N, CA, C, O and the ligand as a Tripos MOL2 file, in Angstrom:
@<TRIPOS>MOLECULE
protein
  281   279    71     0     0
PROTEIN
NO_CHARGES

@<TRIPOS>ATOM
      1 N           6.7820  -13.4900   11.7100 N.3       1 MET1
      2 CA          7.8290  -13.5040   10.6370 C.3       1 MET1
      3 C           8.9550  -14.3350   10.7240 C.2       1 MET1
      4 O           9.2870  -14.5690   11.8860 O.2       1 MET1
      5 N           9.6390  -14.8480    9.8600 N.am      2 LEU2
      6 CA         10.7800  -15.6500   10.0060 C.3       2 LEU2
      7 C          12.0960  -14.7790   10.2840 C.2       2 LEU2
      8 O          12.4790  -13.7790    9.6780 O.2       2 LEU2
      9 N          12.6910  -15.4550   11.3910 N.am      3 LYS3
     10 CA         14.0070  -14.7620   11.5090 C.3       3 LYS3
     11 C          15.0920  -15.2090   10.5750 C.2       3 LYS3
     12 O          15.1010  -16.3590   10.1350 O.2       3 LYS3
     13 N          16.0500  -14.2820   10.2500 N.am      4 PRO4
     14 CA         17.0380  -14.7680    9.1530 C.3       4 PRO4
     15 C          17.6640  -15.9730    9.9050 C.2       4 PRO4
     16 O          17.8410  -16.0190   11.1220 O.2       4 PRO4
     17 N          18.0150  -17.0680    8.8870 N.am      5 GLY5
     18 CA         18.6110  -18.1620    9.3830 C.3       5 GLY5
     19 C          17.8480  -19.4180    9.6060 C.2       5 GLY5
     20 O          18.3490  -20.5380    9.7120 O.2       5 GLY5
     21 N          16.5150  -19.1030    9.6710 N.am      6 GLU6
     22 CA         15.4830  -20.1120    9.9420 C.3       6 GLU6
     23 C          15.2020  -20.7560    8.5720 C.2       6 GLU6
     24 O          15.1280  -20.1440    7.5060 O.2       6 GLU6
     25 N          15.0570  -22.0990    8.7570 N.am      7 SER7
     26 CA         14.9620  -22.6780    7.2010 C.3       7 SER7
     27 C          13.5930  -23.0560    6.9590 C.2       7 SER7
     28 O          12.8860  -23.5670    7.8280 O.2       7 SER7
     29 N          13.2070  -22.8030    5.7620 N.am      8 LEU8
     30 CA         12.0570  -23.2790    5.0560 C.3       8 LEU8
     31 C          12.2480  -24.2320    4.1360 C.2       8 LEU8
     32 O          13.4060  -24.4940    3.8110 O.2       8 LEU8
     33 N          11.1980  -24.9020    3.5670 N.am      9 LYS9
     34 CA         11.4170  -25.7190    2.5640 C.3       9 LYS9
     35 C          11.7510  -24.8300    1.2650 C.2       9 LYS9
     36 O          11.1210  -23.8240    0.9370 O.2       9 LYS9
     37 N          12.8420  -25.3730    0.5890 N.am     10 GLY10
     38 CA         13.1870  -24.7340   -0.7360 C.3      10 GLY10
     39 C          14.2240  -23.7600   -0.4320 C.2      10 GLY10
     40 O          15.0320  -23.8660    0.4900 O.2      10 GLY10
     41 N          14.1460  -22.7510   -1.3140 N.am     11 LEU11
     42 CA         15.3060  -21.6940   -1.3030 C.3      11 LEU11
     43 C          14.6600  -20.3090   -0.9360 C.2      11 LEU11
     44 O          15.3560  -19.2930   -0.9440 O.2      11 LEU11
     45 N          13.3370  -20.2730   -0.6160 N.am     12 ARG12
     46 CA         12.7240  -18.9530   -0.1770 C.3      12 ARG12
     47 C          13.1070  -17.8660   -1.2490 C.2      12 ARG12
     48 O          13.1290  -18.1360   -2.4490 O.2      12 ARG12
     49 N          13.3910  -16.6910   -0.7760 N.am     13 GLN13
     50 CA         13.5330  -15.6300   -1.5850 C.3      13 GLN13
     51 C          14.5880  -15.6040   -2.5360 C.2      13 GLN13
     52 O          14.5320  -14.8700   -3.5220 O.2      13 GLN13
     53 N          15.7000  -16.4810   -2.2650 N.am     14 LYS14
     54 CA         16.9840  -16.4980   -2.7650 C.3      14 LYS14
     55 C          16.8270  -16.8170   -4.3410 C.2      14 LYS14
     56 O          15.8610  -17.4670   -4.7420 O.2      14 LYS14
     57 N          17.7530  -16.3620   -5.1550 N.am     15 TYR15
     58 CA         18.1310  -16.6750   -6.3650 C.3      15 TYR15
     59 C          16.9730  -16.3930   -7.4380 C.2      15 TYR15
     60 O          17.1200  -16.7040   -8.6200 O.2      15 TYR15
     61 N          15.8300  -15.7910   -6.9530 N.am     16 GLY16
     62 CA         14.8640  -15.2820   -8.0260 C.3      16 GLY16
     63 C          13.8520  -16.5460   -8.4430 C.2      16 GLY16
     64 O          14.1300  -17.7420   -8.3610 O.2      16 GLY16
     65 N          12.7440  -16.0220   -8.8580 N.am     17 ILE17
     66 CA         11.5930  -17.0580   -9.2540 C.3      17 ILE17
     67 C          12.0020  -18.2010  -10.0610 C.2      17 ILE17
     68 O          11.7370  -19.3770   -9.8100 O.2      17 ILE17
     69 N          12.7940  -17.6750  -11.2360 N.am     18 LYS18
     70 CA         13.0830  -18.5690  -12.4000 C.3      18 LYS18
     71 C          13.8290  -19.7300  -11.6950 C.2      18 LYS18
     72 O          13.3950  -20.8630  -11.9070 O.2      18 LYS18
     73 N          14.8920  -19.5800  -10.8890 N.am     19 HIS19
     74 CA         15.7190  -20.4820  -10.4120 C.3      19 HIS19
     75 C          15.0100  -21.3680   -9.3490 C.2      19 HIS19
     76 O          15.2630  -22.5640   -9.2100 O.2      19 HIS19
     77 N          14.1020  -20.6810   -8.6140 N.am     20 ARG20
     78 CA         13.3620  -21.4420   -7.5580 C.3      20 ARG20
     79 C          12.4950  -22.4690   -8.1710 C.2      20 ARG20
     80 O          12.4420  -23.6210   -7.7420 O.2      20 ARG20
     81 N          11.7080  -21.9660   -9.3440 N.am     21 LYS21
     82 CA         11.0650  -23.1230  -10.0590 C.3      21 LYS21
     83 C          11.7660  -24.1140  -10.5950 C.2      21 LYS21
     84 O          11.3410  -25.2650  -10.4990 O.2      21 LYS21
     85 N          12.8220  -23.8640  -11.1750 N.am     22 LYS22
     86 CA         13.6790  -24.9640  -11.4960 C.3      22 LYS22
     87 C          14.3130  -25.9350  -10.3770 C.2      22 LYS22
     88 O          14.4700  -27.1470  -10.5220 O.2      22 LYS22
     89 N          14.6290  -25.2240   -9.2960 N.am     23 PHE23
     90 CA         14.9980  -25.9870   -8.1760 C.3      23 PHE23
     91 C          13.9050  -27.0620   -7.6620 C.2      23 PHE23
     92 O          14.1300  -28.2330   -7.3560 O.2      23 PHE23
     93 N          12.6090  -26.3480   -7.6410 N.am     24 SER24
     94 CA         11.7660  -27.3410   -6.8470 C.3      24 SER24
     95 C          11.3910  -28.3510   -7.8880 C.2      24 SER24
     96 O          10.7700  -29.3380   -7.4940 O.2      24 SER24
     97 N          11.6730  -28.2470   -9.1370 N.am     25 ALA25
     98 CA         11.1750  -29.2640  -10.1900 C.3      25 ALA25
     99 C          12.3630  -30.3970  -10.1230 C.2      25 ALA25
    100 O          12.0450  -31.5860  -10.1490 O.2      25 ALA25
    101 N          13.4880  -30.0710  -10.0530 N.am     26 VAL26
    102 CA         14.7430  -30.8350   -9.8640 C.3      26 VAL26
    103 C          14.5560  -31.5990   -8.5290 C.2      26 VAL26
    104 O          14.6760  -32.8200   -8.4210 O.2      26 VAL26
    105 N          14.2480  -30.7450   -7.5220 N.am     27 HIS27
    106 CA         14.2190  -31.3970   -6.2840 C.3      27 HIS27
    107 C          13.0310  -32.5320   -6.1710 C.2      27 HIS27
    108 O          13.2210  -33.6370   -5.6630 O.2      27 HIS27
    109 N          12.0160  -32.1730   -6.6180 N.am     28 SER28
    110 CA         10.9580  -33.2390   -6.5150 C.3      28 SER28
    111 C          11.3190  -34.4070   -7.4350 C.2      28 SER28
    112 O          10.8980  -35.5180   -7.1120 O.2      28 SER28
    113 N          11.9640  -34.2940   -8.4140 N.am     29 LEU29
    114 CA         12.5800  -35.3690   -9.3990 C.3      29 LEU29
    115 C          13.7120  -36.1260   -8.4940 C.2      29 LEU29
    116 O          13.9090  -37.3310   -8.6450 O.2      29 LEU29
    117 N          14.3000  -35.5000   -7.7310 N.am     30 LEU30
    118 CA         15.4710  -36.0460   -6.9600 C.3      30 LEU30
    119 C          14.8360  -36.9470   -5.7630 C.2      30 LEU30
    120 O          15.3050  -38.0230   -5.3950 O.2      30 LEU30
    121 N          13.7660  -36.3560   -5.2610 N.am     31 LYS31
    122 CA         13.1970  -36.9990   -3.8800 C.3      31 LYS31
    123 C          12.2080  -38.0280   -4.2710 C.2      31 LYS31
    124 O          11.6930  -38.6860   -3.3670 O.2      31 LYS31
    125 N          11.8700  -38.2560   -5.5180 N.am     32 GLN32
    126 CA         10.8670  -39.1920   -6.1480 C.3      32 GLN32
    127 C          11.2710  -40.5660   -5.6660 C.2      32 GLN32
    128 O          12.4380  -40.9570   -5.6550 O.2      32 GLN32
    129 N          10.0750  -41.3750   -5.2100 N.am     33 LYS33
    130 CA         10.2380  -42.7120   -4.9970 C.3      33 LYS33
    131 C          10.8060  -43.6490   -6.2260 C.2      33 LYS33
    132 O          10.2320  -43.7030   -7.3130 O.2      33 LYS33
    133 N          11.7790  -44.2410   -5.9760 N.am     34 ARG34
    134 CA         12.1440  -45.3910   -7.0610 C.3      34 ARG34
    135 C          12.4450  -46.5440   -6.5180 C.2      34 ARG34
    136 O          12.7820  -46.7610   -5.3540 O.2      34 ARG34
    137 N          12.2980  -47.3880   -7.5160 N.am     35 LYS35
    138 CA         12.3710  -48.9440   -7.2170 C.3      35 LYS35
    139 C          13.6570  -49.3240   -7.4620 C.2      35 LYS35
    140 O          14.1970  -48.8070   -8.4390 O.2      35 LYS35
    141 N          14.2570  -50.0800   -6.8290 N.am     36 CYS36
    142 CA         15.6940  -50.6660   -7.1340 C.3      36 CYS36
    143 C          15.3030  -51.8560   -8.0170 C.2      36 CYS36
    144 O          14.4780  -52.7360   -7.7750 O.2      36 CYS36
    145 N          16.1290  -51.6760   -9.1650 N.am     37 PRO37
    146 CA         15.8870  -52.5880  -10.1410 C.3      37 PRO37
    147 C          16.2690  -54.0460   -9.9250 C.2      37 PRO37
    148 O          15.8600  -54.9380  -10.6680 O.2      37 PRO37
    149 N          17.0650  -54.2580   -8.8860 N.am     38 GLN38
    150 CA         17.4350  -55.5980   -8.4150 C.3      38 GLN38
    151 C          16.4390  -56.1070   -7.2850 C.2      38 GLN38
    152 O          15.9650  -57.2410   -7.3540 O.2      38 GLN38
    153 N          16.1780  -55.3680   -6.3980 N.am     39 CYS39
    154 CA         15.2250  -56.2350   -5.1920 C.3      39 CYS39
    155 C          13.9130  -55.5540   -5.2280 C.2      39 CYS39
    156 O          13.0070  -56.0400   -4.5500 O.2      39 CYS39
    157 N          13.6800  -54.4260   -5.9750 N.am     40 GLY40
    158 CA         12.2860  -53.8980   -5.8110 C.3      40 GLY40
    159 C          12.0720  -52.9810   -4.6510 C.2      40 GLY40
    160 O          10.9230  -52.6280   -4.3870 O.2      40 GLY40
    161 N          13.2060  -52.5180   -3.8480 N.am     41 SER41
    162 CA         12.8600  -51.8490   -2.6770 C.3      41 SER41
    163 C          12.7750  -50.3090   -3.1860 C.2      41 SER41
    164 O          13.4410  -49.8950   -4.1350 O.2      41 SER41
    165 N          11.9600  -49.5930   -2.5080 N.am     42 LEU42
    166 CA         11.6590  -48.1250   -2.8490 C.3      42 LEU42
    167 C          12.8470  -47.2290   -2.0190 C.2      42 LEU42
    168 O          12.8750  -46.0030   -2.1280 O.2      42 LEU42
    169 N          13.6230  -47.8200   -1.3510 N.am     43 LYS43
    170 CA         14.7530  -47.1700   -0.8630 C.3      43 LYS43
    171 C          15.8900  -46.6590   -1.8260 C.2      43 LYS43
    172 O          16.8510  -45.9680   -1.4850 O.2      43 LYS43
    173 N          15.6230  -47.0990   -3.0260 N.am     44 PHE44
    174 CA         16.7110  -47.0050   -4.1560 C.3      44 PHE44
    175 C          16.6830  -45.2550   -4.1710 C.2      44 PHE44
    176 O          15.6810  -44.5410   -4.1900 O.2      44 PHE44
    177 N          18.0080  -44.8700   -4.1570 N.am     45 GLY45
    178 CA         17.9680  -43.4710   -4.3410 C.3      45 GLY45
    179 C          19.4300  -42.8970   -4.6010 C.2      45 GLY45
    180 O          20.3650  -43.6940   -4.6760 O.2      45 GLY45
    181 N          19.6120  -41.7470   -4.7190 N.am     46 ARG46
    182 CA         20.8710  -41.1220   -4.9590 C.3      46 ARG46
    183 C          21.9150  -41.2250   -3.7930 C.2      46 ARG46
    184 O          21.5420  -40.8340   -2.6870 O.2      46 ARG46
    185 N          23.1000  -41.6800   -3.9240 N.am     47 GLU47
    186 CA         24.0460  -41.8090   -3.0040 C.3      47 GLU47
    187 C          25.1140  -40.5900   -3.2150 C.2      47 GLU47
    188 O          25.6110  -40.0930   -2.2040 O.2      47 GLU47
    189 N          25.4130  -40.1830   -4.2800 N.am     48 ALA48
    190 CA         26.1960  -39.0710   -4.4410 C.3      48 ALA48
    191 C          25.8510  -38.5360   -5.8030 C.2      48 ALA48
    192 O          25.0610  -39.2000   -6.4740 O.2      48 ALA48
    193 N          26.3290  -37.4470   -6.2880 N.am     49 VAL49
    194 CA         26.0550  -36.9110   -7.6380 C.3      49 VAL49
    195 C          26.5900  -37.9290   -8.6830 C.2      49 VAL49
    196 O          27.7830  -38.2000   -8.8240 O.2      49 VAL49
    197 N          25.5730  -38.4550   -9.3930 N.am     50 GLY50
    198 CA         25.7210  -39.5200  -10.5520 C.3      50 GLY50
    199 C          25.8220  -40.8860  -10.0180 C.2      50 GLY50
    200 O          26.1890  -41.7530  -10.8110 O.2      50 GLY50
    201 N          25.5450  -41.2410   -8.7420 N.am     51 ILE51
    202 CA         25.7390  -42.4370   -8.3350 C.3      51 ILE51
    203 C          24.4670  -42.8150   -7.6400 C.2      51 ILE51
    204 O          24.0110  -42.0070   -6.8310 O.2      51 ILE51
    205 N          23.8310  -43.9530   -7.8560 N.am     52 TRP52
    206 CA         22.4520  -44.2760   -7.3090 C.3      52 TRP52
    207 C          22.6010  -45.6440   -6.8340 C.2      52 TRP52
    208 O          23.0570  -46.5080   -7.5830 O.2      52 TRP52
    209 N          22.2530  -45.8950   -5.6570 N.am     53 SER53
    210 CA         22.3950  -47.0620   -5.0070 C.3      53 SER53
    211 C          21.2390  -47.3680   -4.1060 C.2      53 SER53
    212 O          20.5430  -46.5100   -3.5630 O.2      53 SER53
    213 N          21.0740  -48.8430   -3.9770 N.am     54 CYS54
    214 CA         20.0940  -49.3800   -2.8880 C.3      54 CYS54
    215 C          20.7950  -49.7320   -1.7500 C.2      54 CYS54
    216 O          21.7870  -50.4570   -1.8330 O.2      54 CYS54
    217 N          20.3090  -49.2140   -0.4830 N.am     55 PRO55
    218 CA         20.5850  -49.5800    0.8240 C.3      55 PRO55
    219 C          20.4980  -50.9510    1.1660 C.2      55 PRO55
    220 O          21.2420  -51.4480    2.0120 O.2      55 PRO55
    221 N          19.5440  -51.6550    0.4960 N.am     56 LYS56
    222 CA         18.9720  -52.9340    0.9770 C.3      56 LYS56
    223 C          19.7800  -53.9460    0.2970 C.2      56 LYS56
    224 O          20.0300  -54.9170    1.0120 O.2      56 LYS56
    225 N          20.2190  -53.9820   -0.7960 N.am     57 CYS57
    226 CA         20.9540  -54.9060   -1.5660 C.3      57 CYS57
    227 C          21.9690  -54.4620   -2.0500 C.2      57 CYS57
    228 O          22.6120  -55.2530   -2.7390 O.2      57 CYS57
    229 N          22.4150  -53.2930   -1.9150 N.am     58 GLY58
    230 CA         23.8080  -52.7330   -2.3280 C.3      58 GLY58
    231 C          24.0090  -52.4710   -3.7870 C.2      58 GLY58
    232 O          25.1290  -52.2120   -4.2280 O.2      58 GLY58
    233 N          22.9550  -52.5330   -4.5360 N.am     59 TYR59
    234 CA         22.9320  -52.3280   -5.8550 C.3      59 TYR59
    235 C          23.1620  -50.8940   -6.1500 C.2      59 TYR59
    236 O          22.4170  -50.0010   -5.7450 O.2      59 TYR59
    237 N          24.3970  -50.6750   -6.9920 N.am     60 LYS60
    238 CA         24.8560  -49.4720   -7.4580 C.3      60 LYS60
    239 C          24.7550  -49.0420   -9.0150 C.2      60 LYS60
    240 O          25.0640  -49.8860   -9.8560 O.2      60 LYS60
    241 N          24.4030  -47.9720   -9.3550 N.am     61 VAL61
    242 CA         24.3080  -47.7260  -10.6650 C.3      61 VAL61
    243 C          24.8050  -46.3540  -11.1020 C.2      61 VAL61
    244 O          24.5460  -45.5160  -10.2380 O.2      61 VAL61
    245 N          25.4120  -45.8690  -12.1230 N.am     62 ALA62
    246 CA         25.6130  -44.6640  -12.4500 C.3      62 ALA62
    247 C          24.4130  -43.9810  -13.2810 C.2      62 ALA62
    248 O          23.7930  -44.5700  -14.1660 O.2      62 ALA62
    249 N          24.1990  -42.7910  -12.9120 N.am     63 GLY63
    250 CA         23.0380  -42.1380  -13.5330 C.3      63 GLY63
    251 C          23.4550  -40.7030  -13.7520 C.2      63 GLY63
    252 O          24.6490  -40.4190  -13.8510 O.2      63 GLY63
    253 N          22.5240  -39.8070  -13.8290 N.am     64 THR64
    254 CA         22.8280  -38.3990  -13.9500 C.3      64 THR64
    255 C          22.7980  -37.8070  -12.6510 C.2      64 THR64
    256 O          22.6850  -38.6090  -11.7230 O.2      64 THR64
    257 N          22.8740  -36.5580  -12.3540 N.am     65 ALA65
    258 CA         22.9830  -35.9000  -11.1820 C.3      65 ALA65
    259 C          21.7190  -36.0390  -10.4430 C.2      65 ALA65
    260 O          21.7280  -36.4220   -9.2730 O.2      65 ALA65
    261 N          20.5100  -35.7150  -11.1350 N.am     66 TYR66
    262 CA         19.3490  -35.8150  -10.4200 C.3      66 TYR66
    263 C          18.2540  -36.7950  -10.9720 C.2      66 TYR66
    264 O          17.0760  -36.6300  -10.6560 O.2      66 TYR66
    265 N          18.6380  -37.7840  -11.7720 N.am     67 ASP67
    266 CA         17.6480  -38.9390  -12.1430 C.3      67 ASP67
    267 C          18.7270  -39.8730  -12.4580 C.2      67 ASP67
    268 O          19.9300  -39.6350  -12.5600 O.2      67 ASP67
    269 N          18.0430  -41.0670  -12.6080 N.am     68 VAL68
    270 CA         18.9240  -42.5380  -12.9620 C.3      68 VAL68
    271 C          18.9980  -42.6400  -14.3010 C.2      68 VAL68
    272 O          20.0050  -43.0820  -14.8540 O.2      68 VAL68
    273 N          17.9380  -42.2390  -14.9480 N.am     69 SER69
    274 CA         18.0250  -42.5490  -16.5390 C.3      69 SER69
    275 C          18.6230  -41.3430  -17.2710 C.2      69 SER69
    276 O          18.3030  -40.2150  -16.8950 O.2      69 SER69
    277 N          19.3800  -41.4930  -18.1820 N.am     70 VAL70
    278 CA         19.9340  -40.5310  -18.7610 C.3      70 VAL70
    279 C          18.8980  -39.8900  -19.9120 C.2      70 VAL70
    280 O          19.2530  -38.9310  -20.5970 O.2      70 VAL70
    281 ZN         17.8900  -53.2480   -4.0630 Zn       71 ZN71
@<TRIPOS>BOND
     1     1     2 1
     2     2     3 1
     3     3     4 2
     4     3     5 am
     5     5     6 1
     6     6     7 1
     7     7     8 2
     8     7     9 am
     9     9    10 1
    10    10    11 1
    11    11    12 2
    12    11    13 am
    13    13    14 1
    14    14    15 1
    15    15    16 2
    16    15    17 am
    17    17    18 1
    18    18    19 1
    19    19    20 2
    20    19    21 am
    21    21    22 1
    22    22    23 1
    23    23    24 2
    24    23    25 am
    25    25    26 1
    26    26    27 1
    27    27    28 2
    28    27    29 am
    29    29    30 1
    30    30    31 1
    31    31    32 2
    32    31    33 am
    33    33    34 1
    34    34    35 1
    35    35    36 2
    36    35    37 am
    37    37    38 1
    38    38    39 1
    39    39    40 2
    40    39    41 am
    41    41    42 1
    42    42    43 1
    43    43    44 2
    44    43    45 am
    45    45    46 1
    46    46    47 1
    47    47    48 2
    48    47    49 am
    49    49    50 1
    50    50    51 1
    51    51    52 2
    52    51    53 am
    53    53    54 1
    54    54    55 1
    55    55    56 2
    56    55    57 am
    57    57    58 1
    58    58    59 1
    59    59    60 2
    60    59    61 am
    61    61    62 1
    62    62    63 1
    63    63    64 2
    64    63    65 am
    65    65    66 1
    66    66    67 1
    67    67    68 2
    68    67    69 am
    69    69    70 1
    70    70    71 1
    71    71    72 2
    72    71    73 am
    73    73    74 1
    74    74    75 1
    75    75    76 2
    76    75    77 am
    77    77    78 1
    78    78    79 1
    79    79    80 2
    80    79    81 am
    81    81    82 1
    82    82    83 1
    83    83    84 2
    84    83    85 am
    85    85    86 1
    86    86    87 1
    87    87    88 2
    88    87    89 am
    89    89    90 1
    90    90    91 1
    91    91    92 2
    92    91    93 am
    93    93    94 1
    94    94    95 1
    95    95    96 2
    96    95    97 am
    97    97    98 1
    98    98    99 1
    99    99   100 2
   100    99   101 am
   101   101   102 1
   102   102   103 1
   103   103   104 2
   104   103   105 am
   105   105   106 1
   106   106   107 1
   107   107   108 2
   108   107   109 am
   109   109   110 1
   110   110   111 1
   111   111   112 2
   112   111   113 am
   113   113   114 1
   114   114   115 1
   115   115   116 2
   116   115   117 am
   117   117   118 1
   118   118   119 1
   119   119   120 2
   120   119   121 am
   121   121   122 1
   122   122   123 1
   123   123   124 2
   124   123   125 am
   125   125   126 1
   126   126   127 1
   127   127   128 2
   128   127   129 am
   129   129   130 1
   130   130   131 1
   131   131   132 2
   132   131   133 am
   133   133   134 1
   134   134   135 1
   135   135   136 2
   136   135   137 am
   137   137   138 1
   138   138   139 1
   139   139   140 2
   140   139   141 am
   141   141   142 1
   142   142   143 1
   143   143   144 2
   144   143   145 am
   145   145   146 1
   146   146   147 1
   147   147   148 2
   148   147   149 am
   149   149   150 1
   150   150   151 1
   151   151   152 2
   152   151   153 am
   153   153   154 1
   154   154   155 1
   155   155   156 2
   156   155   157 am
   157   157   158 1
   158   158   159 1
   159   159   160 2
   160   159   161 am
   161   161   162 1
   162   162   163 1
   163   163   164 2
   164   163   165 am
   165   165   166 1
   166   166   167 1
   167   167   168 2
   168   167   169 am
   169   169   170 1
   170   170   171 1
   171   171   172 2
   172   171   173 am
   173   173   174 1
   174   174   175 1
   175   175   176 2
   176   175   177 am
   177   177   178 1
   178   178   179 1
   179   179   180 2
   180   179   181 am
   181   181   182 1
   182   182   183 1
   183   183   184 2
   184   183   185 am
   185   185   186 1
   186   186   187 1
   187   187   188 2
   188   187   189 am
   189   189   190 1
   190   190   191 1
   191   191   192 2
   192   191   193 am
   193   193   194 1
   194   194   195 1
   195   195   196 2
   196   195   197 am
   197   197   198 1
   198   198   199 1
   199   199   200 2
   200   199   201 am
   201   201   202 1
   202   202   203 1
   203   203   204 2
   204   203   205 am
   205   205   206 1
   206   206   207 1
   207   207   208 2
   208   207   209 am
   209   209   210 1
   210   210   211 1
   211   211   212 2
   212   211   213 am
   213   213   214 1
   214   214   215 1
   215   215   216 2
   216   215   217 am
   217   217   218 1
   218   218   219 1
   219   219   220 2
   220   219   221 am
   221   221   222 1
   222   222   223 1
   223   223   224 2
   224   223   225 am
   225   225   226 1
   226   226   227 1
   227   227   228 2
   228   227   229 am
   229   229   230 1
   230   230   231 1
   231   231   232 2
   232   231   233 am
   233   233   234 1
   234   234   235 1
   235   235   236 2
   236   235   237 am
   237   237   238 1
   238   238   239 1
   239   239   240 2
   240   239   241 am
   241   241   242 1
   242   242   243 1
   243   243   244 2
   244   243   245 am
   245   245   246 1
   246   246   247 1
   247   247   248 2
   248   247   249 am
   249   249   250 1
   250   250   251 1
   251   251   252 2
   252   251   253 am
   253   253   254 1
   254   254   255 1
   255   255   256 2
   256   255   257 am
   257   257   258 1
   258   258   259 1
   259   259   260 2
   260   259   261 am
   261   261   262 1
   262   262   263 1
   263   263   264 2
   264   263   265 am
   265   265   266 1
   266   266   267 1
   267   267   268 2
   268   267   269 am
   269   269   270 1
   270   270   271 1
   271   271   272 2
   272   271   273 am
   273   273   274 1
   274   274   275 1
   275   275   276 2
   276   275   277 am
   277   277   278 1
   278   278   279 1
   279   279   280 2
@<TRIPOS>SUBSTRUCTURE
     1 MET1         2 RESIDUE 1 A MET
     2 LEU2         6 RESIDUE 1 A LEU
     3 LYS3        10 RESIDUE 1 A LYS
     4 PRO4        14 RESIDUE 1 A PRO
     5 GLY5        18 RESIDUE 1 A GLY
     6 GLU6        22 RESIDUE 1 A GLU
     7 SER7        26 RESIDUE 1 A SER
     8 LEU8        30 RESIDUE 1 A LEU
     9 LYS9        34 RESIDUE 1 A LYS
    10 GLY10       38 RESIDUE 1 A GLY
    11 LEU11       42 RESIDUE 1 A LEU
    12 ARG12       46 RESIDUE 1 A ARG
    13 GLN13       50 RESIDUE 1 A GLN
    14 LYS14       54 RESIDUE 1 A LYS
    15 TYR15       58 RESIDUE 1 A TYR
    16 GLY16       62 RESIDUE 1 A GLY
    17 ILE17       66 RESIDUE 1 A ILE
    18 LYS18       70 RESIDUE 1 A LYS
    19 HIS19       74 RESIDUE 1 A HIS
    20 ARG20       78 RESIDUE 1 A ARG
    21 LYS21       82 RESIDUE 1 A LYS
    22 LYS22       86 RESIDUE 1 A LYS
    23 PHE23       90 RESIDUE 1 A PHE
    24 SER24       94 RESIDUE 1 A SER
    25 ALA25       98 RESIDUE 1 A ALA
    26 VAL26      102 RESIDUE 1 A VAL
    27 HIS27      106 RESIDUE 1 A HIS
    28 SER28      110 RESIDUE 1 A SER
    29 LEU29      114 RESIDUE 1 A LEU
    30 LEU30      118 RESIDUE 1 A LEU
    31 LYS31      122 RESIDUE 1 A LYS
    32 GLN32      126 RESIDUE 1 A GLN
    33 LYS33      130 RESIDUE 1 A LYS
    34 ARG34      134 RESIDUE 1 A ARG
    35 LYS35      138 RESIDUE 1 A LYS
    36 CYS36      142 RESIDUE 1 A CYS
    37 PRO37      146 RESIDUE 1 A PRO
    38 GLN38      150 RESIDUE 1 A GLN
    39 CYS39      154 RESIDUE 1 A CYS
    40 GLY40      158 RESIDUE 1 A GLY
    41 SER41      162 RESIDUE 1 A SER
    42 LEU42      166 RESIDUE 1 A LEU
    43 LYS43      170 RESIDUE 1 A LYS
    44 PHE44      174 RESIDUE 1 A PHE
    45 GLY45      178 RESIDUE 1 A GLY
    46 ARG46      182 RESIDUE 1 A ARG
    47 GLU47      186 RESIDUE 1 A GLU
    48 ALA48      190 RESIDUE 1 A ALA
    49 VAL49      194 RESIDUE 1 A VAL
    50 GLY50      198 RESIDUE 1 A GLY
    51 ILE51      202 RESIDUE 1 A ILE
    52 TRP52      206 RESIDUE 1 A TRP
    53 SER53      210 RESIDUE 1 A SER
    54 CYS54      214 RESIDUE 1 A CYS
    55 PRO55      218 RESIDUE 1 A PRO
    56 LYS56      222 RESIDUE 1 A LYS
    57 CYS57      226 RESIDUE 1 A CYS
    58 GLY58      230 RESIDUE 1 A GLY
    59 TYR59      234 RESIDUE 1 A TYR
    60 LYS60      238 RESIDUE 1 A LYS
    61 VAL61      242 RESIDUE 1 A VAL
    62 ALA62      246 RESIDUE 1 A ALA
    63 GLY63      250 RESIDUE 1 A GLY
    64 THR64      254 RESIDUE 1 A THR
    65 ALA65      258 RESIDUE 1 A ALA
    66 TYR66      262 RESIDUE 1 A TYR
    67 ASP67      266 RESIDUE 1 A ASP
    68 VAL68      270 RESIDUE 1 A VAL
    69 SER69      274 RESIDUE 1 A SER
    70 VAL70      278 RESIDUE 1 A VAL
    71 ZN71       281 GROUP 0 **** ****
C-alpha cells in the first residue's frame, strides 16, 4: 500500500471522481505535444497560465490556461 505523501500520477482519491476525470482530461490536453508555429519544434508548450512559448526560438503567444487556441 502507498504511504500518505507518496505521489502517484494524478490526484488519487482527492476531489472525487468527477473532478479527477476533468483533471485528467485537462492534464492530457496540457501535456499534449504541440508544434511551434514559427520553427516547428515540438518543445512548444505552456510557460505560464495563458502564456505559450517555444524554448527553441523564443516565440511567445497568448492562449488560454490549458490550450493554445481559444
Ligand atoms: Zn519555435
